[in-house]
N, C-alpha and C positions, 0 to 999 in steps of 0.2 A: 409539433415539429413540422418544419416546412417540407413541402413535397420535393421529390427529386427532380421535378420538372424545372428546367433552367430558363425557359423563355420568360421575359418580364410580362408579356401579355399573350394569352392564348384564348382564342374564341372559336367555338365549334357549334354550328347549327343554331345560332342565336335567333330567337323568335320573339316578337312583341306585337301586340295588337292594342288599338284603342277603340273600344266598342266594336263595331263591325269592320273597322279598317285595319288590315294587317300591314304594319310598317316594316317589320323585319321578318323575312321569310326563310331564314336559314343562312345566317352570315358566318363565314369562316375566315380567319386570318391569324397570323402570328407576328409578333414584333420582336426583333432582336435587341439585345442589350446595347445601350449606347447609340442606338440609331434614331433617325427622325422618320417617323411613319406618317404619311399624309393620307387622310381619308377625304376623298372628293365626292361630290354629289350635288345635284340640283337642290334648290330649296324644297324641304319636305321629303327628301330622300331617306331620312332617318339617321343622319350623322349625329345629331345631338342626342337622340335616343340611345345610340351605341355608347356615347360618352357617359350618359347618365347611368346606364347599366354597369359599365366598367368602373365607375366611381361610387357605386353602391347607393345611388340616389333613386334608382328605379329597379324593380325586379323583373327579370325576363319571364316570358310565358313558357319558353322551352329552350333547349340547348344549354351550353355551359360557357362560362367565362372565368378565367383565373388570372390573378395578378401575382407575380412571383410564386406561382404554384398554389396560391390560396384562392379558393372558390369565392366569388363575389357575394354569393347568397349565404353560404354557410359560415364563412369566415370574414365578415365585413370589417371587423375591428383590425384584423391583421392587414387587410387591404388598405384601409385608411392611413395606417402608419407609414405606408410606403409611397403614397401618392400625394399629389397636389393638383388642384384644378383651377384654371382660369376660364370662366364661362363667357358667354357672348356679351353679357352686360357687366360693367364694372361693379364688383361687390365690395365697395368701400364705405366707410362710415363718414358721411359728409359733415357731421358735427365736429369730428376730430380733425387735427392737422395731419398732414402726410406723415410726419415723424411719429405722431401718437398712434396712427394706424399700424405702422410697422412695429413699434415697440409692443403694442398690444398682442399682435400675432406671435412675436418672438417669445413673449411671456407665456402665452397659451401653449406654445411648443416646448416650454421649459428650457429655453436656450440660456446659456451663460452670457452675460453682458449684452442684454437686448438693445441697449442704446448704441453700442458699437455696431451691432448687426444692422440696425436701422440706418446708421450713418453711412455704412458701406453701400447699402442698396440705394439710398438717396443719391449718393455720388455716382453710382454705376448707371442710374437711369436719368441723370441730369435733372434731378428734382431738389437739389440742395438749396437753391435760392427760394423755392416755394415750400420748404420743409415745415415752416412754422405758420403757414397759412391754413385756414380751414379748407378741407377738400371741396366744400360747396363753392369755393371761388375758383377752382381749377377748370381749365378747358377740358373738352372731351378727350383729347389726346393725352393730356397730363393724367387724367383719371385712369385711363387705360394703362399707361406706363406704371402708375402706382399699383394698379391691380395685379399686373404681371410681377412686379417686385414683391408684392405680398405672397404670391404663389411660390416664390423662391426662398422664402424664409424657412430655414430648417433643412435645406439641401435634400429635398425629396428625391427618391431614386427614380421615380416615374412622374413626369409632368404631363397633364392633359391640357392642351391649349385649344379651346373651342372658338374658332375664328378670332384669334388674338389681336389682329391688326385692323379690324373693322373700325373705321372712323379715324384712323391715324393719318397724318400727312405723310408724304413720301419719305421725308427725312427721319421721322419717328419710326416708320415701318422698317426702314433699313437698319436702324439701331436695334430694333427688336430682333430682326433676322440675325444680326451679329451676336446678340446675347444667346439666342437659341442654338446657334452653331457652337458657341463656346461651351454651353452646357452639355451638348452631345459629345463634343471632343473630350470633355471631362468625365464621360461615362454615364451621364444621365440619359434615360430613355425618354424620348419626346413623342407624344401622340398628338397629332395636329389635324384639326379640321379647318378648312379655309374656303372662302368663296373666290379668292384670288389665285388663279391657276399658276400665275407667275411665281407666287410664293412657294407653292409645292415644287415647282420646277427648280427654283433656286436652293431650297432647303432639304427636300426629302431624299433619303436613301432608297425608300420604297414607297410606292403610291398604289392605293386601291381605289377603285371607282365603284361607289354604291349607287345602284339604280333599281328602282321598283322592288326594293326589299332584299336585293342580293348583291354580292360582289361580282360584277361582270367582267372585271379585268384587274390584274394586279401585277406588280413587278417593279423593276427599276425603270427610270425614264428611258434608258436604252432599249429595254425589253418591250416597253409600251410602244416605242417608235416602230418596232418591227410589225406591230399590228396595223400600222397606218400604211395605206397604199404607197408604193415606191414613187419617188419623185421623178419627173421627166428630166433627164440630163440634158441641159442646154449648155450654158457656159459654166455654171456652178450648181451643184446639186443642193437644192434647198432642203434644210432639215425642218421637219414639222415641229411646231410648238406644242406644248402640252395642251393648250386650248384646242388646237386643231385635232389632236388625238382624242381628247375627251369628247368633243362634239361628234367626231366620226364614230366612236364606239357607242355612245349613247344613241345616236341617230340610227345606227344599224340595228340595235336591239329594238327600238321603237317600230321599225319597219317590219320586223318579223312577226 
């Protein structure tokens, strides 16, 4: 029976080490249903490690993590039924066509009418013209769009997007943003890691900054702006960008 906990994602005191290097030193956060939560951090900060633990691909050394109230260590099967993951690198079968990739995943998820599911997603992601070509002939951007489409097969309650728009051109990136917003508006919970701070600024309801193994700041964009030194009022008060906030917060921590 599912726990009475209602938050889609709950993380408390999460720890993980690789050999002598401790990557996560006690990470805490919660994610609300139907929200877009962005985890920011420099390369090597541990963002992907967090995603791997939450998606049952890696076991933590300490702390707890739960998806829909189910512990990721003791109830991995329950967790996997509720989630979908798009990793940093496109996980597509290059021998198959785009249509065949989608049909295969739809069948694995035991969906009715897998061909129609595939057709709908091909159309939604602008891949209809390339649907019957082998994926090995796709550009990097097309492979990424197909990869994200595959993660949407089956209408998972919680979707993990680990740097989903890396390698996409600006037009394709904006299209992915639109789809992510639509999913959240429909009640899907989105956990996003990104190296594009503008992406978090545009999409996220809440943002957390992971630095040296810990969450050093979290909140809405407005709340994070309050951590940034006030602008000098000249003619117009300049609002800080998320990039400026991120660099200021991380820089302050490194100086201490």
